[in-house]
N, C-alpha and C positions, 0 to 999 in steps of 0.2 A: 449267098442268096438268103434274104431275110424271110421269115414266115409272115403270114398275114396279120398275126397278133403282135408284131413288133410295134413298139411305141412310135407314134408320129412325132414330128418336130414340135408341135404344140404340147403334146404330152411330155416330151423330154424337158421342155421349158418349165412346165409345171413341177416336174420332179426336181429340177435344178433349184427352183425357188423354194420348194419345200425342204430340200436338203440343207440349204443355207439357213432358212428361217427356223427350222426345228432344232438346229444344233447351236443356235446362239442363246446366251443367257436371256432370261425373261425381261431384264432391264434394258436390253438393246431393242432398237427399232429397225425394221426392215420393210421397205416398200418397193414393189416392182412396177416398172413402167416399160413400155415398148416404144422403141424409136427406130427411125430408118437407119439400118446398119450401113457403114461405109462400104461401098462396092457391092452391096446386096440389095435386091429388090424386095426382100421380105423383112418384116420387122425384126429388130434385134432386142434381146432382153437386157434390161438394165435393173440392177438391184441396188438401191440406195440404203446404206447402213449408217446408223448413228449410235454411238456409244453413250452411256449415261452422262459422261462429262461434256457431251455436245460435239465431239469430234466425229467427222464423217468420212466415209469412203464409198466409192461407187464400183460395183462389179459390172463389167462390160462383158456380156456373154455372147460368144460366137458359137452357133450350132453347126455341127457337121453330121450328116447321116452316117457316114463311115469314115474312119480315120486309120490309116496305115502308118507304120513306123517311118516309112520313107517320106510321108507327107509332113512330118513334124516341123522341119525347117521352114517350110512355106507357111504353115499354120501359125508358127510363132511370129513370123513377120506380119502376117495379116492381123493377128490378135493385138499385137503391140501398136499397130497403126490406129486401132480403135480406141486405145487408151491415150487420150489427148491431154491428160493432166496427171501430175504425180499422184493425185487422189484416185485415179482410175486404175482398177485392177482387172487385167484381161483374164477371162475364164473360158476354157474350151469345154463344150458340152456335146455329148453324143450318146447314141444308144448303148454302145459298149466300147470300152477301151481295154486293149490287151495289156498284159504286164509290161511288155517291152515298150509300148507307146506311153504308158503311165510313167515308166522310168525316164524316158526321153523328155517328156514334158516337165517332170520334176527337175531334171538336170538343167533345163532351160529356165527354171524359175517360174513356170507357168502353172496356174491353178487349173483344176479340171473337175468335172462331175460326169458320171455316166448313169444310165437308168438302172443299172444293177446294184448301185450302192457304192461304187468306187468314188471316193470324194477326197480332194486335197485342195483346200482354200488357204492361201497364205496372204495376209495383209500386214504391212509393216506398221502403219499407223491409221487408225487405232489398232493395236496389236491383236491379230486374230490368227489362230492356227487350227484348222479342222482337218482331220485325216481319218478316213474309215475305209475298210476293205470290203469290196463286194465280190462279184463273181470273177473267176479266172478263165471262164469260157463264155462265149456269146450264146445265151440261152435261146436266142431267136434265129439262129442260123440253121439253114437246112442244106442238104446236099453234101458234097465232099468237104471234109474238115479243112480248115485253113492251112493246115500243115504244121509239122514239127520237125525236129532233127533226130527223131527216134528211128531205129531200124537200120539195117545194113546199107541200103542205098544212100541214105543221108550220111551215114558214117563214112562211106567211101568218098563221097563228094566233099564233105567237110574236111576230112583228113588231107585230101589232095589240095584243097584251097589253102589249108594251113601250112602244109609241109613245103609247098612251092611258092616262091615269091614272083609270080608272073601273071600276065593276062592270058585268058583262055578263050578259045572257041569251044563250042559244045563238043565237037569231035575230039579235040585235044584233051578235054577234061574226061571224056569217056575213056579214052585210051589210058590216061594216067591213073584213073580211079578204078577202072574195071566195071563201071556202072553202065546200065542200059541207057539208050537215048531217052526213053520215057521217064526213067527215074532222074536222070540228070536235069531234064527240063523242069520236072516238078520241084526238085530241090532248089534249083536256081530261081524259079518263080517265087517260091516262098522266101528265099534269101533276099530277093529284090524288094519284096513287100516289107521285109524287116530292115531294109536299108543296110544289109550286110554285104551285098555285092551291087555293083552298078554295071550297066551295059552300055557300050559305045562301039559303033561299027561292028556289030556281031561278036564283040569280044567282052568277056566278063572280068571284072577286077574286084578283089576284096577291098571293101572300104575301111574296115576296122578288124584286123585279125584277132585282137584281144577280145572284142565283144563276140565275135564268131566262136572263139574257143570257149568262152563262158556259156554262150547259148547252147552249144553242142554238149558241153559237160553237164549242164542242168537238165537237158532232155534225155541224156543217154549215160547215166551213171553206171559204173561197172557192177554195182549191186543188182541192177535190173537187166543188164545185157549179158551177164555171165553167170555160170554156176560157180559158187565159191565154196571151197572146203579148206579147213585149217588143219595143219600138221605140225609135228615136232621133229626136228632133226637133232638127235641127242648130241652130236658133235659140234653143233652150233651153226650159225648163219654163214660164217666165213668158209667153213668146210663145205657147206652145201653149195655156195657160189663157186667154189673151186671146181666142183664136179660139173658145173654148167659150162666151164671153159672148153670141155671136150665137145666135139661136134655131135649134137643130139640127133636121135633118130626121128624126131618129130619137132614141129615148130615150137619155139620157146622165145619169150621176151620178158625180161625183168622190167617191172614198173615200180611206182611208188617211191619212197624215200631212198631205197637202195639205188635206183636208177638215177634219181635227181642229183645225186652227188657228182655225177659226171659233168654237170654244168654248174651247179650252185649248191654247195654243201650247207645244210641247215643244222642238222643234228644227227648223231649216230642212229642208224636204223635199228629198230627193235625186232622187226620181222621182214622177211623178203616176200614181196608180192610178185608172182610170176604167172604170166599167161602161158598156157599149154594147150595143145589141141585136144588132149584127153587126160583128165585128172586121174583116171584109173591107171592108164598106161604109165604116166609120169610118176605117180606115187609108188607104184610097184617097182619100177626101174630104179628109182632113187632110194628105195627102202624107207619111205617116210611113214610115220605113225600118226593116225588121226588123233588130234588133240585140240579141242575147242576151248579149253580152260587157259592154257598158256602156250599158244603156238608161236613158232618162229619162222614158219613157212606157210604162206597163203597161196593156194593154187587157184587160178581163174581160168575157167573153160568157156570160151565165147559161145553164147546161145543165139543171139539175134544180130550180131555184127560180123559174122563170117570170119574171114582172115584179116580183118582190118587191124587189130592190135599187133599183128606180125609184120605190117607193112613198114618199109623204110627203117628197119632196125639198124643199130650200129653195134660195134663191139666196144665193151668197156675197156678201161686201161688194164684191168685184170684179165680180160679176154672173154667174158660171158656176154651173151646177146642182151641188148637193152632196147626197149621200145623207143620210138621217136619221141622227141621232147614234147610235142603237142599232146601226144597220148598220155605221157607221164604227168603233165600238168593237169590235164582233164581228170585223170584218176585221183591225183592228190586233192583236188578241190572237193571230191566226193568221199574222201577217206575219213577215218575216225580220228579222234584226239587232235593232235597237233598238225595232222597232215594238211588240212585246208590252209593253215598258216604257211606250211612249206610250199604249197601250191602257189600262194601269193608271192612268196620269195622267188620261186622259180620264174613266175611270169615277169617279175621285175627284171630278172636277168635276161629273159627273152626280149624284153622291150629295148634294152640297151645293147643287145648283141644279135640283132635280127639277121645280120649277114652271116653269122656263124651257124645258124640252124635252119634257115629257110633255103631250100634248094632252088637252083635256077631253072 
């Protein structure tokens, strides 16, 4: 729900025109006109541009009050229908564009402007590229936040949708994830808006598991969802991992580079990242020494995601418990140093071996 001081369509159009005009060199000409938009009863904004050498382009602007990620495909088609000449450049304008919508529009090669200052205008001839960052949240929205994938309910649902390659009823998803009905519906509603799931005949299907994984990883990095402490095992990582092959008295799941080698070896791990239910209990039982300068064991104690990191663990070839591949990939994307590159490498393996890791 927007507040009363949210910009009107006319105000957004003025912002669009100013955003383009103010960012062009002084030697360029820009003139705005309003024409009947195709399929619309309200005037559409057209900005005619002319470079110093006389070459011209026309920005054909389509205004939308609200634009969700799931609407992008339809908007792309509508906008391109308005561009009836190679010199016409379709532009989407709205009050606010979320990061996922901006990303989707850019992937489709569509220019956009919003009233918070998010701008991307791309013209091939005459060559123009304008890109600026505005707000990452809608400053005019009131009421319940539009949603994120932060917190335990979202983690439970996201992990179930990632770990299993199936269609779901809400009841089935609740049973598999352990989420409440209210939480499941809220998360699914958000994922629908982001075009990450689609609904058909009361069943939900993931539209793009890789984008879901990246969205969840971005919203719920282990640095923010866990308590993290660094330790040294004087006898080395291999000795430490050997101790984990014995059935522990508390939940344990190895993640990071050490876990990733079960599927796609990238480089030798310098430190073992391990989820435990209690850092104090684990460090005392394993005789680890706190060491922030040169650690080889990093313990992660979940704070806001409950037992999700321990869900669907497997046993490594050596016998220690390993987190599910989706959890490992998400953690690597948020890791230090080379770990994000390792995460990308693991995701490539996941894309070509989906039947090997997604459960039925």
